[in-house]
N, C-alpha and C positions, 0 to 999 in steps of 0.2 A: 505493499499498498505506500504509493508515494503523498509526501507533503504537499497538498492542494499550494500552498506558499510559495513555494520550491519551484512547484510548476511551472508560478506564474513567473517567477524571475525565471524561468527559461526562456518562456511564450517574449517573455520584453528584452531581453538579450537580441533570441532570433529578430526581432522587430526593429531593433532600434543597432543592430549589429553592434554595440560597446556596452562594456559592463559598467563605466561611466554616464555611460547616459538611461541606460535599461533604471539603474539607482534613480536617478533625481526623477525618473519619470514615478517610480515607484516608491518616495519618498524614504530610501534607504541613502544610506555610506556606499561607497564604493567595497569597501573591504570588507564590511555585512551582507551584501550579497554575494559579494563572492564566498565568504563561507555558506553561505546557502548552496548558493551553486557545486561546492564541493561534499557538502553533505550528501545532494542529491546525486553526485554520481558516484558516493558511495554504495545509495539505497540500490540505482541501476547497474553497479559494477560493470560500469563503463565510460571511458573520455567522452563526455560529452560537445567539452568545446576547446577549439584552439585558438589561444590567445596570441595577437601580433600586436607589430607595433601601432597599428592605427584602429585597433578594436579586439574583435572576435567573432573566430565563427563557428557556426554548429559543425560538429564530425554527423558523419551517418548516422550514428545512435544518438546524436542531438536530434538530429532533423526528424527523424522518425518517432522520439518523444515527444517533441513540441509539436506533431500533426496531433497524439494523440490528446497531448495536455490542453489544446487548444476544443479539442470535443469533450474532452471533462469542463475546463472551465464552462465553457457556455451551460453544459445541463447545469451546473451548480449555479450560475447566473440565472438560466429558466426557473428553474426551482424557486430559488428566491423569490423572485417575483410572483409566482405562483402562489405559496405560502404568504405571500404578504395581499396579496389578492385575497384568500379565504379567509386570514383575518382584519380584515377591511382597513391593511393599511398600505393600498396601495393608491393612489389617489385620495380627493377631497379636499377635507381643509381644516383642519385642526385649531380651534379659536382659544386663549388661553388669555385672561386677566389679570392682572399682578400692580402691584402696587410700590412706588416709586423706590422704597429699602431693595425690597426682596426681588427686582427686574434690573436692580443695577448689579446687586452683590450676587443673589441666590439664583436666581432663574436660564442666565447665559449659559453656562458651562451645561446645566440638566438639557437644553435646546440642544445646545450643539450634538450633546450624545444620541439623543430623540433623532436631529437630523443625519447622522454618521449610519441611524438604524435605518429609517424611514425617508429616503431624500425626496419618495416622491409625493409624499404627504405635506401639502402646501401649507405655514405656520402663518398666526395674524396675532399680534400682542395689542393689548389695548391695557391703557393705562388706567385705576379704576382704585380712589382712595376708599379704604374702608371706610362703613359696609357697602357702599354703591357695588363692587365684586361679587356680592353676594343676591343682592339684588336682579345681576347682570345673568347670574346663573339663575337663576329662578322663573327669567324672562327669556330663554332660550337665547342670549345677544353672543354669550358665549360659552366654551363647553365645559370650561373649568378656571376657576379662578383662584388665587393668594388672597388673603385674608388674614386681619388680625385682631386681634382682644388683646384687650392690658385691666394684669390686675394692681391692686383691686381695682371693681368697679361691676357693673352688671354685664352679662353675656345676653346677648339676645339670642333664644331660637332662629336656628334656620326657618325658612317658610316649608311648610309641606313638600316633598320629595326631595327636598336638595339636605344633602349631607355634607358637615365640615369635619374632616378630618386632621388633627396636628399634629405636626410635620418637626415642629423645630420649637423649644423654648427657651427664651433670653432673659435676664435678669438687667433690670432698671438702672442705672446707675449713673451717680454725678460726674459730671463732666464741670471742669473750670479752666480760665487760663492756665498756663503755665506758671511756676513762682507762687499761686495763691496761697492764702495760710490754710488752708480748706485741704488744698492737693499734699501738705505734706503727711506720712503716714500709711504704712499700709493694712493697716485692719480695717475694720468696718466703722461708717460713719453711721451714729446716729441720726435720724431722721429729724429728730429735735434740733439736732447740730445746725441745721439749715432756715431755723426762725432768725426772721428779722435781716437776712440779707437779700442780695437781688437774683430773685428769679427770673429766670427767663420762659415766657411759657404758650405755647400757641391752644390753649387747650379752647379756648372762647370759639373760635373755626373747626375743631374737632373732635366728635362726640364720644370718640372709644378714649381718648385721653384722662375726660373729665373724673372719672373717680377717681385717678393717682392724683389730681388736681386737686379735688375734695380732701383726701387721704392728706396731704402735702398741708393743705391749708389748717387742717386740724391738729398739723401740729406745731403750726406758726408760721409756716414756710408760703408765704403770700406773693403772689407774683408784681413783678416791680417794673418789669419791660414786658410785656404783650407782641408776641409776634405773630402774625395775621396771615400762618400760613403752614400749611399743613406738613412743610417740607423739613427736613432736621436739617437741609444743606444751610440755609438760612442762620437756623438756630447756634450748630455747630462755630461758624465764622463770626457770630455776637459774641458768645462766650469764648470764644479766641483772643479776641479783638479787648476781655477786660471789660464786657456791656454788666454782665453780669454769669450765673450758672445756671445748668441747666441738671432736669435727667430724661433720658434717654435711653434706650435699650444699650445694649451691651455692646452687637452689631454699629449701629450707625457711630459710638465713639470709637470702634475701631480702624473704619476705616473713613473717620472723616481726615479730609485732606488739610486741614490747619490743627497745627500743634496744639494737643490738650491734655488737660491733668483728670484721671480719672481714677473714683473711691466706688466703692461697693456699701453698698447702704444696710444698714440692720433698722427695721426686720426689710430681710429677701425676699418678702413676700411683692414688693416689686416687681413686676415682671410682663414681658409680651407674648403671647404665644401666635404663632404662626399657623394656620390651618389652607389644606386645600379644601376647595367647596366644589361639590359634580353632584351629578344628577344618580349618583349609585348604581345601582344594576342595567340603568335603563343611560350610562355612559357610554360613547360611542365605542371600540376597541383601540382607533387612535389616544381616548382621552384617557380609559383606564391604563394603555402603556404609559402614559405622561406621569399618572399619579405614583406607580414602580418606582419612576427612576427619581421623584420627588420625594418618595421616600426613601431610597438609599442616598440621594445626594446631595441632603441636606448637613450630612457628616455628625448629624450626632439626633440621637433618637428623642422624640417628643412624646412624655403623657400626660395623659390629663391632668387638668389642675386639682 
């Protein structure tokens, strides 16, 4: 039984006339491709290539095997397309909703893996600030969506026929400008220490965060600066400039392009749950496949709150 990868390497050399050109076509280095060809020669028990100063040509044994390999590889590609059609993953369109943070930092590698496996499925990505993505799934505007809930705070149940599956839970952390007093120390900072300090808030235009803002207010941490935007990039920029401090998801703090200091809070019950919202058993095969990739691709298992 010959390795299909090595057969493809032999066919590439036959078509390119050079190991170097074949390696570039396949995304290998020339030494790596040479190793694959050497293994194939050992499997075949015959010399398959003759190398010369202008490239390489196939021996009679190489020509024979390359001819057979083309047919084998064509059959395997045809089988892949037929299996994709059976699974509903050949053609069609997959519509994905996401919010900004997940769309920038979490979704691209997952969609890249999906595209490599199913290149015939057209992808469409739409930005929805939670909880709008949930409504979009319920209305059939998208096939699935990423959304989030903040704790403490109420968690609204999804509409009938829509399921919300947690895929990532992250703590909310305090961010300050580098060098500020609260930036010192490595232990958890009691939330009560935020009382009377300038806190940047975007809660007035962002319902999911109102529970967190209420809990901070109960500890004496009242907003001193209101940022009328649900986007965290502006909040991080204001914090970095020393305008105030903010409580944000740890992913936001880690990915900020501006310099920040980060402290974990006590209690540790301040957190954000990211979920994928879908239509359960009514989800298309493409949507179900992407759901599986989201579960495995976010890097950390989530547990219900």
